[in-house]
C-alpha positions in Angstrom: 63.6 126.8 120.5 63.8 123.1 121.7 64.8 122.1 118.2 67.5 124.7 117.7 68.9 124.2 121.2 70.2 120.8 120.2 72.7 122.1 117.6 73.0 125.9 117.8 76.4 125.5 119.7 77.9 123.9 116.5 80.1 126.2 114.4 78.7 125.7 111.0 82.0 126.7 109.3 84.2 124.5 111.5 82.7 121.0 112.1 85.0 118.7 114.1 87.0 116.3 111.8 89.2 114.6 114.4 92.3 115.9 112.6 94.5 119.0 113.1 97.6 119.9 111.0 100.3 121.9 112.9 103.7 123.3 111.7 106.5 122.7 114.0 110.3 122.8 114.1 112.2 119.7 112.7 113.6 118.9 116.2 110.1 118.3 117.6 109.4 115.7 114.9 112.8 113.9 115.5 111.9 113.9 119.2 108.5 112.4 118.6 110.0 109.5 116.6 112.7 108.9 119.2 110.4 108.8 122.2 107.2 107.8 120.5 105.4 110.6 122.3 105.6 114.3 123.2 104.6 115.8 126.5 102.2 118.8 126.4 102.4 121.7 128.7 98.6 122.1 128.5 95.9 121.3 125.8 97.4 123.6 123.1 100.1 123.7 120.6 100.9 126.9 118.9 97.8 128.4 120.4 95.6 125.6 118.8 93.2 123.8 121.2 93.5 120.1 121.1 90.8 117.6 122.0 91.1 114.1 123.5 92.0 111.3 121.0 92.3 114.0 118.3 94.8 113.1 115.6 97.6 115.6 115.0 99.7 115.9 111.9 103.0 117.6 112.9 104.7 119.0 109.8 108.1 120.6 109.1 109.7 121.4 105.8 110.4 117.7 104.8 109.1 115.6 107.7 105.8 114.8 109.2 104.5 112.7 112.2 101.1 111.3 112.7 100.1 111.4 116.4 97.1 111.5 118.7 96.4 113.3 121.9 96.1 111.1 125.0 95.7 113.0 128.2 98.7 115.4 128.3 100.8 113.7 125.7 100.9 113.3 121.9 101.4 109.7 121.1 102.8 108.4 117.9 100.2 106.3 115.9 101.3 102.9 114.6 102.6 102.6 111.1 100.7 100.9 108.2 103.0 97.9 108.5 102.4 97.5 112.2 98.6 97.7 111.7 98.7 95.2 108.8 100.7 92.8 111.0 98.3 93.3 113.9 95.0 93.2 112.1 95.5 91.8 108.7 94.0 95.0 107.3 96.1 97.3 105.1 95.0 101.0 105.7 95.3 103.2 102.6 95.9 106.7 104.1 96.3 108.6 107.3 92.5 108.6 108.1 92.3 104.9 107.7 95.5 104.4 109.9 93.9 106.5 112.7 90.4 104.8 112.4 91.9 101.3 112.4 93.9 102.1 115.6 90.9 103.4 117.4 88.7 100.6 116.2 91.1 98.0 117.6 91.6 100.0 120.8 89.5 98.4 123.6 90.0 101.5 125.8 87.9 103.6 123.5 84.4 102.2 123.5 82.7 104.9 121.2 84.0 105.5 117.6 82.4 107.9 115.1 83.4 107.7 111.5 82.1 110.1 108.9 83.2 110.8 105.3 82.5 110.5 101.6 80.9 107.4 100.0 83.4 104.6 99.3 86.0 105.9 101.8 86.2 102.6 103.7 84.1 103.4 106.8 82.0 100.2 106.8 84.8 97.9 105.5 87.2 98.9 108.3 84.5 98.7 110.9 83.5 95.2 109.8 87.0 93.8 109.4 88.2 95.1 112.7 85.0 93.8 114.4 85.6 90.3 112.9 89.1 90.5 114.2 88.0 91.3 117.7 85.5 88.3 117.5 88.3 86.1 116.3 90.5 87.1 119.4 87.4 86.6 121.7 87.7 90.2 122.9 83.9 90.5 122.0 81.2 87.9 121.6 79.0 89.3 118.9 78.2 92.1 116.4 75.0 94.0 116.7 74.0 95.7 113.5 71.4 98.5 113.5 70.5 101.5 111.4 67.6 104.0 111.0 64.8 102.7 108.8 65.0 105.7 106.5 64.7 105.3 102.7 66.1 107.5 100.0 63.1 109.1 98.3 59.7 107.4 98.4 59.2 104.3 100.4 58.1 101.0 98.7 55.8 100.1 101.6 55.8 97.2 104.0 58.1 94.2 103.4 57.0 90.6 103.8 58.6 87.9 105.9 60.4 87.6 109.2 62.3 90.4 111.0 65.6 89.3 109.4 63.9 89.1 106.0 62.4 92.6 106.5 65.9 93.9 107.4 67.7 92.4 104.5 67.7 95.5 102.3 69.2 97.5 105.3 71.8 94.9 105.8 73.0 95.1 102.2 76.2 97.2 102.9 77.4 94.5 105.4 76.6 91.7 102.9 78.5 93.6 100.1 81.6 93.9 102.2 81.5 90.2 103.1 81.1 89.3 99.4 84.0 91.6 98.4 86.3 90.3 101.1 85.5 86.6 101.1 84.1 86.0 97.7 80.8 84.5 98.9 78.4 84.7 101.8 79.2 81.3 103.4 81.1 83.0 106.3 78.3 85.6 106.7 75.6 82.9 106.8 77.6 80.9 109.3 77.9 84.0 111.6 74.2 84.7 111.3 73.2 81.1 112.1 75.5 81.0 115.2 74.1 84.4 116.3 77.5 86.1 116.2 75.9 88.8 114.0 72.6 90.0 115.3 70.2 92.5 113.7 68.5 95.0 116.0 66.2 97.4 114.3 66.5 100.9 115.9 62.8 101.1 116.5 62.9 98.1 118.9 66.2 98.6 120.6 65.0 100.3 123.9 65.2 98.2 126.9 67.9 95.9 125.6 71.4 95.7 127.1 74.5 94.5 125.1 77.5 93.0 127.0 80.8 92.1 125.3 79.3 93.3 122.0 80.2 95.5 119.0 77.3 97.7 118.1 77.5 99.1 114.5 75.1 101.9 113.7 75.1 102.5 109.9 73.8 105.6 108.2 73.7 107.3 111.6 73.3 110.7 110.1 69.6 109.8 109.5 69.1 109.3 113.3 68.1 112.0 115.7 70.3 112.7 118.7 67.5 111.2 120.9 67.7 107.9 118.9 71.5 107.8 119.1 71.4 108.4 122.9 69.0 105.5 123.2 71.5 103.3 121.3 74.6 104.4 123.2 72.9 103.9 126.5 72.2 100.2 125.6 75.9 99.4 126.1 76.8 97.1 129.0 80.1 95.9 130.1 83.1 95.7 127.7 81.2 97.6 124.9 82.3 98.9 121.5 79.9 101.1 119.6 80.7 102.5 116.2 78.5 105.2 114.5 79.0 105.4 110.7 77.6 108.0 108.3 78.0 110.8 105.8 76.6 114.1 107.1 76.4 115.4 103.5 73.7 112.7 102.8 71.0 113.3 105.2 67.6 111.8 104.1 65.4 113.1 107.0 63.1 116.0 106.3 64.0 119.2 108.1 67.3 117.9 109.2 70.7 119.0 107.7 74.4 118.4 108.2 74.4 120.4 111.4 71.2 119.2 113.1 71.4 115.5 112.6 72.1 113.3 115.5 75.5 112.0 114.3 76.9 115.6 114.1 75.6 116.5 117.5 77.1 113.3 119.2 80.5 114.1 117.6 80.5 117.7 118.7 79.2 117.1 122.3 81.7 114.2 123.0 84.7 115.4 121.1 86.7 116.0 124.3 85.9 112.8 126.1 88.6 110.1 126.5 86.1 107.4 125.8 85.4 108.6 122.4 87.3 109.1 119.1 86.3 110.6 115.7 87.8 110.4 112.2 86.5 112.1 109.0 87.4 110.4 105.8 88.1 112.8 103.0 89.0 110.4 100.1 86.8 107.8 98.5 88.0 104.6 96.8 84.8 103.4 95.2 85.3 104.9 91.8 86.3 108.2 90.1 82.7 108.9 89.2 81.5 108.4 92.8 84.2 110.8 94.0 83.2 113.5 91.4 79.6 113.2 92.3 80.2 113.3 96.0 82.2 116.5 95.5 80.1 118.4 93.0 76.4 117.3 93.4 
């Protein structure tokens, strides 16, 4: 009963994605572009319940507007051009536009990103984090993840803590190599302590101020572990949980009972959190087919 109590409230056929598409009259969309926002009478449009920081796609016959709910308003999201000018990052679709806006927004300290492999979760997180470090909005990046292998474990790894964590740091290293061509910048940030590795097993008792905490493969963590990580945040935090709930490696845990899904569902109406689910991958056509059919 204790096990099921954590996630039995989740509707198995309606996991929160952070997006809602609503048909409206053309005048409403024109008004949205003119005023950059729409005032809501309550928390609903056309009888559909809206959550805080949820992205709303308003559609008419030939027009659409990408907005997000903030208190009792719908606010127009920045355009791709505006985000590119602000961050130097070029988002490829509406999900990436929304995610990049939330990642760069210091008023939202907890971001959860889910989606198919190769959809840009880690890349957007890393590049936006580096931009915040560059602007001195944050001092360092803390990278952590559950130590969970796919299939059988190869046993203990030799070396220091950083050397033991090297296989788990590979996604970050790959993104640095793809973006900058080599690892010189990454090595410099590691040497200066701007990037810090904090294994999930040893994170209790720590407190992170002015830091960005990135939790990769968060679908392999329990809600207890993610609560421990989130409660490490001190002043001026930014914590980003990344994962694909369709690829859970823990035994006896599925897409509904993993910690990431529970955190998303329980915090979806909080003003301090935002969630985006990516539906399109950009790694390769083969990766997209495998993610869809296997």
